[in-house]
C-alpha positions as CSV (number, residue, x, y, z in Angstrom):
1,X,0.2,0.1,-0.2
2,X,1.9,3.4,-1.1
3,X,-0.7,6.1,0.5
4,X,-2.2,4.8,3.7
5,X,-3.9,8.0,4.4
6,X,-5.5,7.8,0.7
7,X,-6.3,4.3,0.3
8,X,-7.8,3.7,3.7
9,X,-9.7,7.3,3.6
10,X,-11.1,6.8,0.7
11,X,-12.7,3.1,1.9
12,X,-13.8,4.7,5.1
13,X,-15.2,8.0,3.0
14,X,-17.3,5.8,0.8
15,X,-18.4,3.2,3.4
16,X,-22.3,3.1,4.1
17,X,-21.2,0.6,7.0
18,X,-18.5,0.1,9.6
19,X,-18.3,-3.1,11.7
20,X,-17.3,-2.2,15.4
21,X,-15.7,-5.1,17.2
22,X,-14.9,-5.5,21.1
23,X,-15.1,-7.8,23.6
24,X,-18.5,-8.3,25.6
25,X,-19.2,-9.0,29.4
26,X,-18.0,-12.6,29.4
27,X,-14.3,-11.5,27.5
28,X,-15.6,-13.0,23.8
29,X,-15.3,-10.9,20.7
30,X,-18.4,-9.4,19.3
31,X,-19.1,-7.5,16.2
32,X,-21.8,-5.0,15.2
33,X,-22.9,-3.3,12.0
34,X,-22.9,0.4,12.6
35,X,-24.0,3.1,10.1
36,X,-20.7,4.4,8.2
37,X,-18.7,7.0,10.8
38,X,-20.2,10.8,10.5
39,X,-17.0,12.3,10.8
40,X,-13.1,11.1,10.9
41,X,-9.9,12.7,11.1
42,X,-7.6,11.4,8.7
43,X,-7.6,7.4,8.8
44,X,-6.8,7.9,13.4
45,X,-9.9,8.9,14.7
46,X,-13.7,8.2,14.0
47,X,-16.9,9.6,15.1
48,X,-19.7,7.2,15.2
49,X,-23.5,7.2,17.0
50,X,-24.8,5.0,19.1
51,X,-27.6,4.3,21.8
52,X,-26.1,4.9,25.3
53,X,-28.3,1.9,26.5
54,X,-26.9,-0.8,24.1
55,X,-24.7,-3.6,25.6
56,X,-21.8,-2.5,23.5
57,X,-21.5,1.1,25.1
58,X,-21.6,-1.5,28.4
59,X,-19.1,-3.3,27.3
60,X,-16.7,-0.3,26.1
61,X,-17.3,1.3,29.0
62,X,-15.5,-2.2,30.9
63,X,-12.7,-2.3,28.2
64,X,-12.7,0.2,25.6
65,X,-10.3,-2.0,23.3
66,X,-12.0,-2.6,20.0
67,X,-11.6,-2.8,15.9
68,X,-13.5,-1.2,13.0
69,X,-13.2,-2.7,10.2
70,X,-14.2,-1.4,6.3
71,X,-14.6,-3.2,3.5
72,X,-14.4,-2.6,-0.5
73,X,-16.7,-5.1,-1.9
74,X,-16.3,-3.9,-5.6
75,X,-12.0,-4.6,-5.2
76,X,-12.7,-7.3,-2.4
77,X,-10.2,-5.3,-0.2
78,X,-10.6,-4.7,3.6
79,X,-8.7,-3.0,6.5
80,X,-8.8,-3.6,10.0
81,X,-8.1,-0.4,12.8
82,X,-7.4,-1.4,16.3
83,X,-7.8,0.8,18.9
84,X,-9.9,2.4,21.7
85,X,-13.1,3.9,22.0
86,X,-14.1,7.0,24.0
87,X,-18.2,7.2,24.8
88,X,-18.9,10.8,24.6
89,X,-22.2,12.4,26.1
90,X,-21.2,16.1,26.3
91,X,-23.5,18.1,24.2
92,X,-20.9,19.8,22.4
93,X,-19.9,16.0,20.6
94,X,-23.5,15.1,20.0
95,X,-24.3,18.3,18.3
96,X,-21.4,18.2,16.2
97,X,-22.2,14.7,14.5
98,X,-26.2,15.1,14.8
99,X,-27.9,14.9,11.1
100,X,-31.1,15.9,10.1
101,X,-33.4,12.8,10.4
102,X,-31.5,10.9,13.3
103,X,-34.7,11.8,15.6
104,X,-36.1,8.6,14.1
105,X,-33.3,6.5,16.4
106,X,-33.1,9.2,19.5
107,X,-36.5,10.4,19.4
108,X,-35.8,13.2,22.2
109,X,-33.3,14.9,19.6
110,X,-29.5,16.1,20.0
111,X,-30.4,16.1,24.1
112,X,-31.7,12.4,24.1
113,X,-30.2,10.6,27.0
114,X,-29.9,7.5,25.0
115,X,-27.6,9.1,22.1
116,X,-23.9,9.2,22.3
117,X,-20.8,9.6,20.2
118,X,-18.3,7.0,20.2
119,X,-14.8,8.3,19.3
120,X,-12.5,5.6,17.9
121,X,-9.1,6.4,18.1
122,X,-6.9,3.9,15.9
123,X,-3.2,2.6,17.0
124,X,-2.7,0.1,14.1
125,X,-4.7,-1.6,11.0
126,X,-3.7,-4.4,9.0
127,X,-4.9,-3.9,5.1
128,X,-6.1,-6.4,2.8
129,X,-6.0,-6.6,-0.6
130,X,-4.9,-8.6,-3.6
131,X,-4.8,-12.3,-1.7
132,X,-2.2,-10.6,0.7
133,X,-2.3,-8.2,3.9
134,X,0.4,-5.9,5.5
135,X,0.3,-4.7,9.0
136,X,0.6,-0.9,9.7
137,X,1.1,1.6,12.3
138,X,-1.0,4.5,12.5
139,X,0.9,7.9,13.3
140,X,0.0,10.1,16.2
């Protein structure tokens, strides 16, 4: 991979979904399909939305280690980013990524107590393409 920022950023930018993996309450890995990140800072920081009452939030409060996976099915390639999740519940973070139509998930609006933001910060990754894979570090 010549330019990780361009390649991975392109995949993340075009994704309709992302797959978030974390350890459940019994220590087993589990994966959830998520709507694509609302915002990102390069390929290091991604902001996703979810329900505060979800099992994933409870699990991430216990252990913030997680991975975020993006696929490009057209070219049969993917990237797994490993890092940590912060659960953001402050008004500014919630307003930052709120979109029109989110009321269908959070009927009380941007201040809904069951609405939170997951800030995923990647530390390393593994890229797969053309029957080969390679590991890479995410610079600070």
